[in-house]
Structures are given as C-alpha cells and as structure tokens.
N, C-alpha and C positions, 0 to 999 in steps of 0.2 A: 552821464558826467562819461569823459575819457579817460583812460584808464591812470594815465599820467596827473590828472586832475585828482582821482581819487586817490592815488599815492600820497598826494602832495598833502590833502588832508588828513591822510593818517599820521604823517609825519609832524604835525602840528600839535599831537596828542602828548598826554604825558606817558610816559615811558612804560609803565604798565599797563594802559590800555593798547599800546602801539603791540606789546607781547601779545595781549587777549587777540585782537587781529592778527597778528602774524602768525600765531597759533592754529586759528580757523583756515585762513588761507593757504599756509603751509601744508596741511593737511587737504585740503583740496586740490592742491598743486601737483603735490606728492602721489595722488589717488590718476589725477590725469596722466602723468607722466608715466607711470606703470603700465596705466589701461591696456595698453595692446598686446604688451604679454602678461595679460592675466591668466592666472589658472592653466599655465603652461608647466606641466610637474614632470614631464621629462626634459631635467637639466639638460643634458646633452643635445637635446634639438633645442631648446633655447639657445644654447651658445652657439648653435649654427646661426642661427636667425639673426643673431648681435655681431660676428665675426669682423663684420667691417663698420660696427660703430659701438666696437666694445665699451672705448672710453668715455662713448658719451649714449649708453643705451635709450634715454629718454625719449617719450612721445615717437617712437616709430611708425615710420608711415602708412604702413600697414599692418591691420590688425590680424595676432596669429594665435589668439584664445582659441581653443578647441571647443570651447561653449558658446562662445554669442561673439558679435562681431558689430563694433561702430565705429565711426569716423573718428581719427585720432582726434586727442584735444577733449571727447567727452569723459566722463566719469562714472565709476561702477556703482553699484549700489549702495557700497560702503561710503562714498562721500554723499549720495543722494539721502541716507538715511540721517547722516550728521545735517545736511542742509534742509530736512524735514524739520527738524529740531529749531533752527535759526528760523523758517517761516514763521512756526510756531510763537517763538519770541517774538519776530515782529507782530504779526496778527495780535499778539497780546500786549501792545507796548513797550516791549522790550525786557517784556518780568515771564517768569513761570507761571503756565497756569496748564494742569494736568491734562486736562480736556483739551485744551488749546493742541495739544502735543497729538492726542489721539486722535481729532480732527483732521490735524494734518496729514498723519497719517494715511490714514481714509483718502485723503483729497489725492495726494502725490503718490500712491500704490494702488488705491482701489479701481472698482470699474471705471470706466469712462476715461483714463489717465492716459495719453496717447502713449506715454514713454514705456510703459512697462504691460507685458502680455502674459498675463496668465495659462492662456492657453498654448502660448507657443512655446512655455518652457514647461509644461507639462508633455507636451504631442515631444519634445528632445528627450526627457528623462524616461518614457514610454521607450522612444527608440535606443533609447542608450541599454534598456534594460533587455531589447531585445537583441543589440548587437546591429542593428540597422541604422546607424547613425549617418546620414547621409549632408553633413556639411555642421558647423554654429548656428545657433539663433541669430537671425538679423534685428540687433535692436538692444534694448537695456535687459538683463536676467534678473528676476524677481528674487530675494533673497530667501532662505526657509526659515528666516526669523518672521518676517511680514507675511508670510503663510500663515505660520501656526498663529501671530498677531491677530489675523482676520477670524480664524479659527474659536479664537477665546474671547476675542472683543464682541463679539455679535452684534455690530451696531449697537454698542453701547450697553447690551442685555448681559453680558457675561461678568464675570466675577474677578475682580485682581488677584494676582497682577495677571497679564496678558500673553504675557512671556513662556514661548515651548521649553519643557521639559528638559528636551532634549536638545536643543539647539546649543553647539556647542561655541561657536564662532564668536567674533569681536565687537558683532552689533549695537550691543549695547553701549560700550564706551563710547563707540562713533558717535549713536544718538546723543550721549550726556558731555560729549567735548564743547558745543557753544556754552552750555548751562555751569560745566567745570570752569569754564574761564571767566564768566560772570558772578558765578555764588564761593568758590572757592574760599574760606575766611570768614564764611558768614555761619551764623546757625543753623541756616537750613542746609546746608551744601549736603549734611550726610543723608536728609530724608530726600531732596530731591532726587541724587544722586542713585540711591537703593531703588527710587521708584522706576525712575527712566530705564537704569540697566535692567531691570526685570520687567520692564514692558518688552521686551525683545529676547530675553532668558531668563530663566530663572536656575537653569543647570547652575548648581553650585560652585564650581570653577569659573565659567565665565562669568559670573556674577563677583565671585571677589579678583579677578584679574581684570576686571573693566571699573570697578571702585578703586583699587590701587593706582590703575592706569589715570582715573580722574583724577589722583592727590598727585600723581607725578605731575600730570599739567598745570595742575592749579601752583603747584610751587614754582616749576618755571618761569610761569608766568608775573607771577608776584615778584621773584628775585633773577631769573635770568640764568646766563652763564654763573653767575655767583654763586647758586644751589650745585650741590654736589648730588647726582641723580641719587646714587647708592647709601645718601643718607636715608633714605625713605625708608630702609631697612629698619631702624630703631623704632617706627611709627608703627609697624606691622607684625612685628614679632607676635605678640598677645593673640590678635582680633583675625591675623591672614597669614598662619603659621605657610600655607599649602605656597603664598606668594611669595612668602621667604623664602620659601627651597627652590624656586622657580628662579628668584635672582642669584643665590648661589651658585645654581645649576651655571647660570652664564658667566659668572665668577672664573668659574672653575676652568669652562673653554678657555676665556680671556688669559687666563693664565697659563694655559697650553699654547697659547697664538695660534691658534685655528683661525683660516684664514674665514668670514663669514659664509660664503657659497658652501664650503663644506660644516659647519655651523650648522646652517638653516637644514641643510639636506640631509645630514646625519647624525643630528645631534636632539635639536629642538623638533623637528619638521615642517614640512613646508605648507601643510594644510593652512585650511582660513583655522583650525579648532587652537582653542587655548590649552595649554599653557603654552604651546609654540608660537603660536602669532605673537601674543606679549612677549615672550622672549626674544624672537627676532627683531622687532623693533625695537627694544631694549641694546638688544646686541649691535646694531648695527649704529646706535645712537653713542654707545660706551667707548666705540673704536672709530669712532670716524670725527674729524675733525671740523665739517661744515655742512649746512644744510643738504649743498650737493651733493658730496660724498656719501652721506647717508642713505640718501632715495637712491642712487647707483645702485651702490651696493645692493639696497632691498631689490632692486630688480633684476639683477644678475641672479640673484638668486633664486629667483623663481618661485611657481607656488600661487599662494594667494598673495602676490607683493602688493595688492591694491589696498586690503586691510593693514598689511605692517606698513604699508607707505603712509597713510592716514595717520595711526599713530607715530611713525618717526617722522612724518611730515610738521606734525600737531610740535612733538617736544623739540626737535630742532629750528621750528620756525619761533617758537616762543623763547628758546634759551639764545639763538643768534639775533631774531630780529627780522624785520621784513625787509632791508635790505639785501639780506642772505638770501633770500629767495629770488632766484634768477628773472629778472624782468622779462627775458626772451622765453622762458617757462609759464609765466603768468599771461604772455599774448597769447599762448598756443594754448591756455584751457579756456575750453567752453564754459561762456556765462561767468567768468571772473570778475567785468565790472559789474552785474547781478549780484553776485557775492560781496564784493567789498561793498557796495551801497549797503545791504542788508547787515555787514558788521558794522557798519559808521552808525546807522539809526540805534544799535541795540546797545555797542558798548562806548558811545561819545555820548 
C-alpha cells in the first residue's frame, strides 16, 4: 500500500490510536533523519558538515559517521531494536509474548541476518584498539546490547534477565517503545516494561530511565499535548529518585537559557549513555515547539543523536500527531510503508 493510503488509514482511527502510531513513526523517522550524522562526537566537525544545510540538517546525502556507513534513509540499530519488538508483536497477533521478543532478536540480529555483521564490527573495534582504523564499517552497526543478549541468552538456555550489566545505553527503552504505546494504563504495563528493558540492559540507571521514558510516552499517547511532561515528576519521586534528579538537572539548564547544543555537549553528555541520552531527548522536547524543531536540534547536537532522536521523535510524534511529522521526511525513510503496515496491524 502506498504511503498516502497508509496515512489516510491512520487518520481514520481514533485520536489515541493515531498517537500510538505517531509515536512509533516519529521515532523511526527521527532516527533515519539523524543517521548520516550518527556518532559524530567532534561537534566542530559536525558543524562543518552541515554548514550549508544548518537550518535543515536532516537526511544528509552523505554519511559522515566515523563508525559505519549506510545509504541516506536507512535507520540505526536503535530504531531496528524498536522494530524488532514490532515484529514480535505482529508474529503474536499484535500482543506481547516474551519468547516472541527473543525469537525476533535472534532473527533480526543473529547469524545469517544480511543486515548485521558481527565479524565486521569486531574487526573494526580491534583496529580501533590498535589505532589502525582505515574507515567506517560498510553496513549496519551491531549494538553492544545485542552482543550481550546473545551471550546471556544462549539459544534460550540462559537465565533471565538477558541484558548486560554494563550496558548503559537506551536500547531497552527503544525495544519497549511499541509495547509502551499499547500497554500503558493496563495492569501488565509495569511487568512488561521491566522485562523488556532488562532484556537489553540490567544496569540500574539504564533500567530506571528506560522505565520512566516508557511512562512518558504512555502519558503522551493517552493525552497528547494536553499533558505536561514535567508532571511525571510527581509519579517517580519515591520509586525513581535518580530519574527525578535527571529531570531537575534539565530544569536547571532550561532556567539558564542554555542552547541545546551546549547543553548536550557540556552538561548532559552526547554519548549513548544514560542519564545523558534521556536528558538530551527530554531537553529538546521541552525547549522545542514542533516535531521538526526537536529533531533538528537533536541532530545538530551530535554524538549519539540517533538514540536521542528515537525518544524525542516518539515524544513529539505522540505530542503533536502524525501530521506534524513531515511527509517529505517519511518519504526519505527507508521502509516507512513497512513500518506503517506493522503499526496498523498492531494498533488498529
């Protein structure tokens, strides 16, 4: 089905269901928009790369990531982790099944998958250790969380949780995003969220921020722009004091009127790690007035802008709706029709 027809089908759904799909599509498009500039940690270099397209840095025609190269429009491992959960839900008639989640990870990232090459990644990392890098990996970059998952999963013979204890990134939230959209407000939300997040990481800070990020998405799906994101503070004071502190730090930065690039690079940190990744995505959402502005600011700040764009894209997609995601951006996102088809199967 053509993109225009898929979007027409989405717009016939009730408002909450539309926001579920907008959150997921917003995450995918945001990730793809940032991907050519993923993991550029030298922000001075990044600013040179976008000097002629500063106002519209999305979907840069040439990949400038020093780690891996993909055609413009392709997504990073962060969105691919989220879509893996979509695949699991589709395979289980739109519902949650933990074995289906693990099976989908094995299928999408395991041996024989044409998109992810473990050997190429390991060869790059060895060259990096020796200072002998001769260019980025050609193709997708396999996330450390996936490597840890396979090490702990052992074809289903390992013991849960399968997430690595030193994985600090946002992979667990990315995986839970499609499920948060469906299960928020139900009795099973907390259990599902904890189980899925810990499939990718058991590092406490990554777990707590992944769970709270999922709650934020759930509220935005239910209420859209009527819900004040900062109201989450009252829900997490006792259970997640570390995340509360992360949000208070964001508020302090906002009170200082610090711009987003400076906030990410000098306060929160631009790498993939939590709490910085969580803070960067939340900061751009709280200081932007549209989906487009939030993603562009995220791209310009550099570093792991793909992981932040998944969270920011989901928040702003749910907040502003499917019409706020530029159709031109969707058209540039590889596989957008496939993603929308899966969303319609699950959420409608």
